[in-house]
C-alpha positions in Angstrom: -43.2 2.1 -10.9 -41.7 5.4 -9.7 -42.7 7.3 -6.6 -43.1 10.8 -6.2 -42.2 13.7 -3.7 -44.2 17.0 -3.8 -44.6 19.6 -1.3 -47.1 22.3 0.0 -46.0 25.6 1.2 -48.4 28.0 3.0 -47.9 31.0 5.5 -50.1 30.5 8.5 -52.3 33.6 9.2 -50.4 34.9 12.1 -46.7 34.0 10.7 -46.3 37.6 9.8 -46.6 40.8 11.9 -50.0 41.6 10.4 -52.5 38.7 10.1 -53.2 37.4 6.7 -56.0 35.3 5.4 -55.2 31.7 4.4 -55.2 31.6 0.6 -57.3 28.8 0.4 -60.0 30.9 2.2 -59.5 33.5 -0.6 -60.1 30.8 -3.3 -56.8 30.9 -5.0 -53.3 29.8 -4.4 -50.9 32.6 -5.1 -48.2 32.6 -7.6 -45.6 33.0 -4.8 -46.8 30.1 -2.8 -47.3 27.8 -5.8 -43.7 28.4 -7.1 -42.3 28.0 -3.7 -44.1 24.8 -3.3 -42.5 23.7 -6.6 -39.2 24.7 -5.5 -39.4 22.6 -2.4 -40.5 19.6 -4.2 -37.8 19.9 -6.8 -35.2 20.3 -4.2 -36.4 17.2 -2.4 -36.6 15.2 -5.5 -32.9 15.8 -6.3 -32.0 13.8 -3.1 -34.0 10.7 -3.7 -34.2 7.8 -6.1 -37.8 7.8 -7.1 -37.7 4.2 -8.5 -36.4 3.1 -4.9 -39.8 4.6 -3.5 -41.9 2.0 -5.5 -45.2 3.4 -6.2 -45.5 5.6 -3.1 -46.0 9.4 -3.0 -44.9 11.5 -0.2 -46.5 14.9 0.2 -44.5 17.4 2.5 -46.6 20.1 4.2 -44.5 23.2 4.9 -46.4 25.6 7.0 -44.7 28.7 8.2 -45.3 29.5 11.8 -43.1 32.5 12.0 -42.1 34.4 9.1 -38.8 36.5 9.5 -37.2 36.1 6.0 -35.8 32.9 4.5 -39.1 30.9 4.8 -38.6 29.0 1.6 -34.9 27.9 2.6 -36.3 27.0 6.2 -38.9 25.0 4.5 -36.5 23.0 2.3 -34.2 22.4 5.0 -36.9 21.1 7.6 -38.6 19.3 4.8 -35.8 17.3 4.1 -35.7 16.0 7.8 -39.3 15.1 7.4 -38.7 13.3 4.2 -35.9 11.2 5.9 -38.2 10.2 8.7 -41.0 9.2 6.1 -38.4 7.2 4.2 -37.1 5.6 7.6 -40.9 4.7 8.2 -41.4 3.3 4.7 -38.3 1.0 4.9 -39.1 -0.2 8.5 -42.5 -1.1 7.1 -41.2 -3.0 4.1 -42.9 -0.6 1.7 -39.8 0.4 -0.4 -38.7 -1.1 -3.7 -35.2 -0.6 -2.6 -33.7 0.0 0.9 -31.8 3.3 0.5 -33.7 5.7 -1.6 -31.8 8.9 -0.2 -28.5 9.6 -1.8 -27.9 12.9 -0.2 -29.3 15.2 2.1 -30.6 18.8 1.3 -30.4 22.1 3.0 -30.8 25.7 1.9 -30.1 29.2 2.9 -30.5 32.8 2.0 -27.7 35.0 1.3 -27.3 38.7 0.1 -25.3 41.8 0.1 -26.7 44.3 2.6 -25.0 47.7 3.0 -21.9 46.4 0.7 -21.5 43.5 3.2 -22.3 39.7 2.3 -24.6 38.1 4.6 -26.0 34.7 5.5 -29.5 33.8 6.4 -31.2 37.2 5.8 -33.8 38.4 8.2 -36.9 40.2 6.8 -35.4 43.7 7.4 -32.1 42.8 5.6 -33.8 41.0 2.9 -36.0 44.1 1.9 -32.7 46.3 2.1 -30.6 43.8 0.1 -28.9 45.0 -3.0 -28.4 41.4 -4.0 -30.7 38.6 -2.8 -30.2 34.8 -3.3 -31.6 31.5 -2.2 -29.0 28.6 -2.6 -30.0 24.9 -2.3 -27.2 22.5 -1.6 -26.7 18.7 -1.2 -25.0 17.3 1.9 -21.8 17.2 0.0 -22.0 21.1 -1.0 -23.0 20.4 -4.5 -25.8 22.9 -5.9 -29.4 21.8 -6.6 -30.7 25.3 -7.3 -29.4 28.9 -7.2 -31.6 31.7 -7.4 -30.4 35.3 -7.3 -31.0 38.6 -8.4 -29.6 42.3 -8.2 -32.1 44.2 -6.4 -30.8 47.6 -7.0 -27.0 47.3 -7.5 -25.6 44.9 -10.0 -23.0 42.4 -8.7 -19.8 40.9 -9.9 -18.4 37.4 -10.5 -16.3 38.0 -7.3 -19.2 38.8 -5.2 -21.1 35.8 -6.6 -18.4 33.6 -5.7 -18.3 34.9 -2.0 -22.0 34.6 -1.8 -21.9 30.9 -3.1 -19.1 30.1 -0.7 -21.1 31.6 2.3 -24.1 29.6 1.2 -22.2 26.3 1.0 -20.8 26.9 4.6 -24.2 27.9 5.8 -25.7 24.7 4.2 -23.0 22.6 5.8 -24.0 23.8 9.1 -27.6 23.1 8.5 -26.6 19.6 7.4 -24.9 18.8 10.6 -28.1 20.1 12.4 -30.1 17.7 10.2 -27.8 14.9 11.1 -28.3 15.5 14.9 -32.0 15.8 14.5 -32.4 12.4 12.8 -30.1 10.7 15.1 -32.5 11.3 18.1 
C-alpha cells in the first residue's frame, strides 16, 4: 500500500506580539491554519515516493515559536528536515518498502515588492506593506512545487514576476544548502 505524509501547522500562543489563544481551545481550527497545514503536506508529498513508505504515515508537527512573517515557508523548510530524519529512521529500522523514498529536497521562501523593490524573506512589517506578496516552494534542483502570489494594491507585470521567481529560487538554493548541513550532523 501507499504511505502518506501530512502536516499540522499551529501558531503557539506567544508566537506573536500579542498573546493569542490556541485554536484548539477555541474549539475550531481556522481556515488560514487549515490551508497552511494542507500547503505544507502537499509540498512535502512532492518530494517523496509514497509507495516507498509502505503503509507508514508520517505526521509533521509545525509549531510556530516566533512569528515575524514567512511562517508557512519556514514551516515547509524545517518540516523537510524533519521528514528526512523520519525517513532515515524508517530506513534504519527496516520499515520502508523501498530504501530511498526521498527524490528531492523541499524549501520555501516569501518574496515580494516593498516600496518598489523586490525583496526576499519578508518580515511582518514588510509583508503587510508589500505591493506584491508571494510564497514560493521549490525542489532542491530549483523546480517549482507551488507558487502563490497576489497583488496587494499595485498590479505587477511579467518582468517583476520573473525577478521575484529568480529571487525565490536563489533563496531556496541557500536554504537547501542549510538543510544539507543540518542533515549531515
